C-alpha positions, -999 to +999 in steps of 0.1 A: +594+014+029+611-016+045+644-012+064+664-030+037+653-005+010+660+024+034+696+011+039+701+008+001+691+044-007+717+062-028+721+092-003+744+113-024+723+108-055+691+117-036+709+149-024+720+158-059+685+153-072+671+175-044+696+203-053+685+201-089+648+202-081+653+230-056+672+252-081+645+246-108+617+255-083+636+285-070+641+299-104+604+294-111+589+307-079+614+327-060+620+365-063+655+376-072+669+371-037+703+384-045+690+417-059+665+420-031+693+416-004+716+440-022+689+466-027+676+462+009+711+464+025+721+494+004+689+513+013+689+506+050+726+514+053+717+550+043+698+555+075+714+576+102+691+569+132+672+539+145+638+555+137+649+562+102+661+527+098+628+514+111+609+536+086+631+524+057+626+488+067+588+492+070+586+509+036+609+485+018+590+456+033+556+471+026+547+442+003+552+419+033+543+434+066+550+399+081+587+403+073+588+437+090+573+423+122+596+392+122+626+416+120+613+439+148+606+409+170+641+396+164+654+429+178+629+429+207+608+398+214+582+420+231+579+444+202+541+450+196+524+440+164+501+469+156+488+457+123+456+437+128+464+416+098+495+402+115+485+401+152+478+364+150+516+357+145+525+373+178+534+339+193+551+324+162+583+331+180+607+303+169+625+323+142+623+357+159+638+341+190+664+324+169+673+358+153+673+375+186+695+352+206+719+344+177+720+381+165+712+370+129+713+397+102+679+405+088+686+390+053+698+357+069+668+355+092+643+360+063+663+337+041+658+308+066+625+302+049+645+292+018+666+268+039+634+252+051+622+250+015+654+231+005+650+206+033+613+202+024+624+194-012+650+169+001+623+151+021+600+151-009+627+135-031+632+109-004+595+102-001+590+100-039+618+075-041+605+055-011+569+053-023+578+042-059+580+004-065+596+009-099+633+002-089+646+013-124+631+048-122+631+056-085+655+086-088+633+100-116+602+094-095+618+112-065+627+142-087+592+144-103+575+140-070+596+168-055+587+191-084+550+183-083+546+187-046+572+214-043+552+235-068+525+240-042+517+268-017+542+260+010+573+263-013+558+292-033+549+312-003+582+306+016+603+314-015+582+342-029+571+361+002+591+374+030+587+364+067+566+333+059+580+300+071+554+276+057+582+254+044+591+246+080+555+239+089+553+214+060+586+199+070+574+194+106+542+177+095+561+154+071+585+145+098+557+135+121+541+114+094+572+097+079+603+100+100+618+067+113+633+086+143+610+091+172+634+117+185+629+138+154+591+134+157+593+147+192+615+176+182+590+185+154+562+185+179+581+207+202+594+233+177+570+235+148+540+249+167+561+279+175+567+283+138+530+281+130+502+269+153+484+254+123+504+222+131+477+215+157+452+212+128+473+189+107+487+168+136+460+142+137+463+135+100+501+133+101+499+109+131+473+088+114+494+084+083+523+074+105+501+046+118+489+037+083+524+034+069+535+010+097+565+030+108+581+020+141+556+000+161+529+006+134+527-031+126+517-038+162+483-034+178+469+001+179+473+001+217+510-007+216+515+017+187+498+045+206+519+039+237+552+038+219+547+062+190+518+086+197+516+092+235+547+115+236+537+136+205+501+139+216+511+150+251+535+177+237+509+190+212+481+190+239+503+211+263+512+235+235+475+239+225+465+248+261+494+272+264+487+288+231+450+293+240+461+309+273+485+333+255+458+344+230+448+380+237+480+387+258+506+413+248+486+427+220+478+394+202+444+382+191+423+355+208+411+327+186+376+342+189+388+377+177+407+361+148+376+341+138+353+371+140+377+394+120+390+370+093+366+342+090+331+353+100+339+388+088+350+377+053+323+372+027+340+341+012+317+314-002+324+277+002+330+274-035+356+302-034+373+284-005+374+253-026+390+272-055+416+286-031+424+250-019+429+239-055+452+269-061+473+259-031+476+222-041+478+227-079+487+195-096+491+177-063+454+178-059+452+147-081+476+129-057+452+137-028+424+121-048+446+091-057+453+087-019+416+085-012+411+059-039+440+039-025+425+041+010+390+031-001+382-001+018+380-032-003+377-056+026+369-054+063+398-074+078+417-060+107+448-056+084+430-033+059+410-013+085+440+008+093+440+021+057+406+036+063+422+063+085+429+088+056+392+085+046+382+093+082+407+121+090+411+139+056+376+155+054+376+171+089+413+182+084+404+197+050+374+215+065+393+229+095+422+241+073+398+260+050+374+273+076+400+286+100+421+305+074+418+336+053+450+326+033+431+299+014+459+286-008+484+285+021+460+265+042+466+235+021+501+229+036+483+207+060+473+182+033+508+176+019+514+146+042+488+126+023+502+130-012+528+102-009+500+077-004+486+090-037+520+087-053+522+050-042+489+044-059+505+053-093+524+020-091+491+003-101+493+019-135+508+001-165+546+004-168+544+029-196+521+052-175+545+049-145+574+061-166+558+089-186+530+103-163+553+117-135+575+138-159+544+151-177+528+161-144+561+177-132+564+198-164+528+208-161+533+219-125+561+242-136+543+256-166+509+264-150+506+299-134+506+299-096+484+321-075+481+333-039+445+333-028+436+354+002+399+357+009+384+369-023+416+383-037+438+364-061+473+375-071+499+359-094+528+344-075+563+356-085+578+335-113+605+336-139+581+353-164+581+386-145+602+407-121+598+403-084+568+419-069+586+419-035+615+439-048+595+463-070+569+471-043+596+477-017+616+500-040+585+520-050+573+524-013+608+535-003+607+561-030+573+574-017+589+575+018+616+598+006+592+619-014+569+626+016+595+625+043+577+597+061+602+587+089+632+598+068+648+631+057+627+643+027+646+640-005+625+642-036+652+635-061+662+603-042+625+594-040+621+599-078+651+577-084+637+548-064+603+550-081+619+552-116+639+521-107+608+502-098+590+515-129+618+503-152+612+468-138+576+469-150+557+476-117+525+492-128+520+513-096+555+527-099+550+534-136+519+555-127+539+572-099+568+580-123+543+595-148+528+618-121+563+629-110+572+637-147+539+654-152+542+676-121+580+681-122+586+666-087+620+652-080+628+657-117+623+682-146+587+685-159+584+664-190+549+659-205+560+635-232+577+612-206+547+615-184+525+603-212+548+574-220+547+562-184+510+567-181+505+544-211+529+518-198+512+519-164+477+516-181+489+486-202+503+470-170+468+472-155+469+504-133+433+516-130+446+550-119+466+554-151+438+541-172+414+567-157+439+595-162+444+586-199+406+584-202+402+619-188+429+633-211+414+617-242+380+630-230+392+666-227+420+666-253+447+675-228+482+663-218+495+660-255+465+638-264+438+649-289+402+647-280+392+611-287+360+598-270+365+563-284+399+561-267+384+577-236+357+550-235+384+523-240+405+534-210+375+543-188+360+508-193+392+491-183+395+512-152+358+508-143+362+470-146+386+474-117+359+494-097+375+528-104+346+551-094+357+582-112+360+562-145+324+550-140+312+586-136+331+598-167+318+569-188+282+580-178+290+616-188+302+605-223+272+584-230+248+611-216+261+640-236+267+620-269+293+642-286+310+619-311+292+589-297+255+582-298+236+593-267+228+562-245+209+571-214+206+535-204+244+530-203+249+564-186+225+553-159+241+519-156+276+534-148+262+562-126+242+536-106+274+515-101+293+546-090+265+557-067+263+522-052+300+528-042+292+560-024+299+586-051+279+617-045+284+632-080+269+601-096+239+604-073+234+640-084+238+631-121+211+604-117+187+631-104+194+655-132+194+630-161 
């Protein structure tokens, strides 16, 4: 990364490559933003009062409570956060303040996470180009590096969830580690902590990598480097840390102790599960982290090589702090992105054939592999081009429920049914089950048992435990246009029970206990009733006493 190579970078080509990489990643991991904005704007425009608008915003953004509170804070910076799951973000005020003072529309404010994602990809293309020694394939290297590292938690979260600005946190850490401009480094230290205080955890590693790569005064003695390069950033981050700790617990926010007790000590998450969450966050880039450690492994003890030991020293505590201070396990790995360029540079030691073919293969793999959000012990598939947007479907479904129940809006069952049917037609299992219930009961539409059965089946096949349990009950009793079929009943009950549906467990036990068209199996009956009783079901306890 010498200055001559920096001057010779094909800026326009790098920008074009970044645009291409961003489009591919956005198609792969972003919800349909155009449809979301259109649906959201149309829905909210129907409100007649501020309270109704707030209710519609909250229901439409039910998938992402974070987005709702970002929007409320943009209107009033002192707006309280009453959801314990989001209180920790009370002082992540950079974007709410930006929206407040610039009067940004909600769709634009939430879309700024996408802007950060693009600049992150642009910086990754530049780093992939800079850390590749193969002059003939540097643009390809930059593109592949952007795809591999872009297909990790920061981009996926920022593009797939609303109100999450992880892309800007990643960009701030990358700026501190690799920017040639000390002014930009200082700006990143000033602004990024107010985007996400996790910058404090990743700051030492970013600063250490800045020293390792020899940027600015990095080639000088550590003392001179610290005075010129690190003193200002360290001072800014230290002042922020003291201020943030002081603000903890004020105006309805959590203290660090309260957050730790609720989300860390209170979560029964094993170290192994945390490690799995970390791998889910890094995906293919986890190999680049390993390569960076290999490259940093000391082969000599001279003063010149000692500086390369820093990643070995700083990475383990940074990794541990990131995982042990977060419940969003996959997202916590944003802090390790700064080390992956060092692993990319290590690939230059491979034979020429490997340097040419391995990056594209890794990039294609990063796009093909399914991506997951890991929060505590819960794992959910990230939005991708193989399915409709969960953000959009959940929001439309929740808005329909709001109209059905009159929660904060004028009750309108027909309008509620139309919203739910719209989400059901997009394949959202919860909405499909809701549509089935509405057809079955004739709420918001004419009663239609055959349509109800069709939607129950679609919902059950989509994985809705409620729909599976309902189909099981109907097969068990021969109702709702379904003939009595205990084999089918067992099929649906077992799928629902596998998702801890207690009523399905109780009914499975009844089928095995009475043995109508299936052999009596007291052992299986007791097994399912014990599981249901262990989850607090009183009927299962009584059945265990009788049988």
